[in-house]
N, C-alpha and C positions, 0 to 999 in steps of 0.2 A: 501401341499401347501407351497411354499418357503416363508421363513420369509423375510420381507422387513426391511432394515436398517432404523432406524428413521433418520429424517433430522438432520444434525449436528447442535448443538446449541453452539453458540459462546457467552460466558458470558464475558462482558467487564466491568471492573471497571469504574465508571463514577465519576470523570473525568479520562481520560487516553489519551495517544497518540496511535492512531492506524496507523501502518505503513503497507500499502498494498505493497506486494512484488510480482513481476512477470514480465515477459517479455512483450513487446508491443504485444497487441492482446490477452492477457490472460483473459481480462475482468475486470480489476481493476476498471475502471470508471463506468462500468455497475453495478458492485457489490456495489460500493460506492453510486451510485444513488438509488439503491434499498433499502439500509439499513440505510442511513444517510441523514440528512437534507443538502441541498446545502450549507448553511452557515457553516457547520461543516467540509467541505472538502476543503483542500488546494491542488490544482492540478498543477503540474509543467507545463502542457500544457496550462492551463488557465493563469498562470503567464507569460509564453512566449508570449501568445496572447496579454496580457495586455501591455507588454514591447515592443514587436516587431511588433505587429499587425498580427502575424502568429504563431500559436501554434506549428508548426513544425520547426521553425527557430532555429536551434541548436546554432547559434551565440549568441542568447539571454539567453542561459542556465545559465551562471554564474550570471547574473543580476536577472534572474527569481528565482533562488534558494536563492539568498541573500534576496530578497523580501519575498519569502515563509518562510524562517527561521525567519525573523523579525516578521511576522504575527503569526507564530507558537509560538514563545517565548511569545508574547503578550497574545495569547489565553491560553496557559498553565499557565502563571502567574495569569490569571483570573480564573483558574481551570475549563476550558471548554474542554469537549471532542473534540478532533481534529483528523481528518483523513488526512494523507498525501497520495495523489494519484500520485505516481511516480514509476518508475520501481524498484528502491531501491534494485537492484540485486547485487550491489557491497558493500562489508562490509564498505568501507569508507563512502558511502552515508548513510548507516544505523547508523554508529557510530556517525555521526554529528547529526542525529535526536535523538539518544539515549542521547547524551550530553544535548540537549535542555530539554528533559523530566526529566533527572536526576537533572538538575539545578533547575527545577520548582518543584521537589519533586512529580512528577506525573509518575505512571507506564506506560510502553510502551508495546503494544501487537502487534506482527507481524501476519498478516493474509497473508499467502503465497498461491498464485494461481499457483500451481505446476502442470499444465496440460500437457498432452502428447505433445511433440514438433510438431507433425503433426497437432494437433488441433490449437495450437497457430499460426503456420505458415499459415494455411488456413484462420484463422480469420483475421490475419494481411493483407493477400493478398486481402481479401474482403473489406477492409476499403476503403472508397471513396477517390479518388484522392490523394492529398498530405498527407492525414492522414496515409497512409501506410508507414511503416518504411522499409527501405531497408532490404531484407531478410538476408543478411550477418550480419547486425547489430542485428537483432532478434536472429539469431543463436549464436552470441557472448553473448547476454543477457541470453539465455537459458543455455549456458555453465557456465557463472558466477553464475547463480542460482543453477545449479547442484553442483558446487564446494562449494557454501555457505551452502548447505544442507547436505553435507557429514559429517558424524560423529556428527550430532547435532550441526553443526556450528552456526546456528542462536541461538540455545538454550544457547550457551556459551557466546553470545555477551552481554547479560544483559537484554533481554526482560523478562517481568513478565510472558508472555506466548507466545507460537508460535503455531498458528493454521495452519495446512497444508491441503489444499483442493486439491485433486489429480485428480479429473475428473469433467467434466462439470455438471453432475447430482448432485454431492455434492455441487458445487458452487451454482447451481440453487435452491437447497433445503435448503441451510443453513439459519438458523435463528439467529438473533442477539438479545441478551438480555442485558440490562444494569443493573448493580448493583451499586447503589449509594454509594459512599465512602465519609465519612465525612472528612473535612479538618482537618489537625493536629491542636490540641488545640481547636477545635470547640465543 
């Protein structure tokens, strides 16, 4: 009888910053919804919706991320576990998040949804109406992700841990456990 791999267990220090990394259609929002309370998740789409009335309005991206980072800094200063749900496939986006975590003295953990490109493209194509991202943009995101993962790129960026989930079954089976961390001087 073949042995079954146990479900991946992701142990998170609490508090921490969780950066979900993956192309549009990889399942970041679904993963966040399954493992975290809604109030713990800062979604770039939700901030675009709040600012522009449309989660897909890319013209609102700068204002959306400015608001997201303000709320992130506030939550981290209060030592609250916070999840950023955005593609974060480019190192510049991740480094801005890492700076916020470092300034607050809170570790950052990257959870990378590194699924096969055909799965990501198919999922994106199945999104309803305007939620689908143009295929060429998703292909660019996949390329940025691939380059960021080469030679342990994310591991060198300053994350306390990088968890890489490479297939839909691993994403679906993953479990998240929190390990309470005492505040310095507490």
